[in-house]
C-alpha positions in Angstrom: -32.5 -10.3 24.4 -34.4 -13.5 23.4 -33.8 -17.2 23.8 -34.6 -19.1 20.7 -33.8 -22.8 20.4 -31.3 -22.5 23.2 -29.6 -19.7 21.8 -29.3 -16.1 23.2 -30.3 -13.6 20.3 -30.0 -9.9 20.1 -32.9 -8.1 18.2 -33.0 -4.5 17.2 -36.3 -2.8 17.3 -36.2 0.0 14.6 -38.4 2.9 14.9 -39.6 2.3 11.2 -38.6 0.5 8.2 -37.7 3.7 6.5 -35.4 4.6 9.3 -33.9 1.1 9.1 -33.2 1.6 5.3 -31.6 5.0 5.9 -29.3 3.6 8.4 -28.2 0.9 6.0 -27.6 3.5 3.4 -25.5 5.6 6.0 -23.7 2.7 7.1 -22.5 1.7 3.5 -21.6 5.2 2.8 -19.3 5.4 6.0 -17.8 2.1 5.8 -17.4 1.6 2.0 -18.0 4.8 -0.3 -16.2 7.5 2.0 -13.0 5.3 2.4 -12.9 4.6 -1.3 -13.3 8.4 -2.1 -10.5 9.2 0.3 -8.4 6.5 -1.4 -9.1 7.9 -4.8 -8.2 11.5 -3.6 -5.1 10.5 -1.9 -3.6 8.5 -4.9 -5.0 11.1 -7.4 -3.1 13.9 -5.5 0.1 12.0 -5.4 -0.3 11.5 -9.3 -1.0 15.2 -9.8 2.0 16.2 -7.8 4.2 13.7 -9.8 3.0 15.0 -13.0 3.7 18.6 -12.0 7.3 17.6 -11.2 7.8 15.7 -14.4 6.6 18.8 -16.4 8.7 21.0 -14.5 11.8 19.0 -15.0 11.0 18.7 -18.6 10.7 22.4 -18.9 14.0 23.0 -17.1 15.7 20.5 -19.3 14.3 22.2 -22.5 15.3 25.6 -21.2 19.0 24.5 -20.6 19.3 23.0 -23.9 18.0 26.2 -25.6 20.3 28.6 -23.6 22.5 30.8 -26.0 25.7 30.3 -24.0 25.5 26.5 -24.7 27.3 26.2 -28.0 27.3 22.4 -28.6 25.9 19.5 -26.7 27.1 15.9 -27.3 26.5 12.7 -25.3 28.3 13.4 -22.0 30.0 16.8 -22.8 28.8 20.4 -23.4 30.8 23.3 -24.9 30.4 26.7 -23.0 32.0 29.6 -24.6 34.7 27.5 -26.1 35.4 25.3 -23.2 34.4 21.7 -23.1 32.9 20.4 -19.8 32.1 16.7 -19.0 28.7 16.3 -17.5 26.8 13.2 -16.2 23.7 12.2 -18.3 21.8 11.5 -15.1 21.9 15.1 -14.0 19.4 15.9 -16.6 17.5 12.8 -17.5 17.2 10.8 -14.3 14.9 13.2 -12.4 12.3 13.0 -15.1 12.8 9.2 -15.4 12.6 8.8 -11.7 9.4 10.7 -11.5 7.9 8.8 -14.4 8.7 5.5 -12.8 7.2 6.7 -9.6 4.0 7.7 -11.4 3.7 4.3 -13.0 4.2 2.5 -9.7 1.7 4.7 -8.0 -1.0 3.9 -10.8 -0.3 0.1 -10.5 -0.4 0.4 -6.6 -3.6 2.4 -6.8 -5.3 -0.2 -9.3 -4.3 -3.2 -7.0 -5.2 -1.5 -3.6 -8.4 -0.2 -4.9 -9.5 -3.6 -6.4 -8.5 -5.5 -3.3 -10.6 -3.0 -1.3 -13.7 -3.2 -3.5 -13.5 -7.0 -3.7 -13.0 -7.4 0.0 -15.4 -5.0 1.4 -18.3 -4.9 -1.3 -19.9 -8.1 -0.8 -20.2 -7.7 3.1 -21.5 -4.3 2.7 -24.0 -5.3 0.1 -25.2 -8.1 2.5 -25.7 -5.7 5.1 -27.6 -3.2 3.0 -29.9 -6.0 1.7 -30.7 -6.8 5.3 -31.5 -3.1 6.1 -33.8 -2.5 3.1 -36.0 -5.7 4.0 -34.4 -8.7 2.5 -34.1 -11.9 4.5 -30.5 -12.7 5.1 -28.9 -15.8 6.9 -26.3 -14.6 9.4 -25.2 -18.0 10.1 -24.5 -18.9 6.4 -21.1 -19.9 5.1 -21.3 -16.9 2.5 -21.7 -14.3 5.3 -18.7 -15.7 7.2 -16.8 -15.6 4.0 -17.5 -12.0 3.6 -16.4 -11.3 7.2 -13.1 -13.0 6.6 -12.5 -11.0 3.3 -13.0 -7.9 5.3 -10.3 -8.9 7.8 -8.2 -10.0 5.0 -8.1 -6.6 3.4 -6.2 -5.4 6.3 -3.2 -7.8 5.5 -3.2 -7.3 1.8 -1.6 -3.9 1.5 1.9 -4.8 2.9 2.1 -7.6 0.3 1.4 -5.3 -2.5 4.0 -2.7 -1.5 6.5 -5.7 -1.0 5.8 -7.0 -4.5 5.9 -3.6 -6.4 8.6 -1.6 -4.5 12.2 -2.6 -4.3 12.8 -0.5 -1.1 10.4 -2.8 0.6 12.2 -6.0 -0.7 15.5 -4.6 0.3 14.3 -3.7 3.7 12.8 -7.2 4.1 16.1 -8.8 3.3 18.0 -6.7 5.5 15.6 -7.6 8.3 15.8 -11.4 7.6 19.4 -11.3 7.3 19.9 -9.3 10.7 17.5 -11.7 12.2 19.5 -14.7 11.1 22.7 -13.1 12.1 21.5 -12.2 15.6 20.2 -15.8 15.9 23.6 -17.2 14.8 25.5 -15.1 17.3 23.2 -16.2 20.0 23.8 -19.8 19.1 27.4 -19.3 18.8 27.5 -17.4 22.3 25.6 -20.3 23.9 28.0 -22.9 22.4 31.0 -21.0 23.7 29.4 -20.8 27.2 28.4 -24.4 27.2 32.0 -25.4 26.3 33.5 -23.1 29.0 31.0 -24.7 31.6 32.1 -28.1 30.6 35.8 -27.1 30.7 35.4 -25.6 34.2 33.6 -28.6 35.5 36.1 -31.2 34.3 38.4 -32.7 36.9 
């Protein structure tokens, strides 16, 4: 601790400049590069599994269409050994379409989340790295405080990304808002009835 111009400041005494620079590199790896690699791996694994399912359903659809006992296949009917059966188109096409849509949404989500992570974290991490490798930095500057704010802002971005891209989150939010409004309306109605009953009981 040291008092400078009436302010209490904390100074770190590094064993050497090399150790200080190495610590800065390790810090940026732990706080920036490793989380980004984990993010890429998780979304890459999701895309890989979705692609496998798309290929599997396509293979099953192709096999079903080439079976010898299917004599004729029209829009919503198939002829099996002289008998015509009605089928729903979604039984074959919907799984593939659903997984392809999920894959596209996953790609969009990954791109947006990754860009937000890089934009929000990179400037602060570069600022710390510059300090550790010997550059003079101003810890009281507006730019430094903006980088800190962006780091905290990154924690609030992802829910809004999911809300914009996925209808399930939009439906859940609408249900929550409607439920909250209905609950508030019921409370107001109950209070109005209770106050009315009290006024009737107190009347002569």
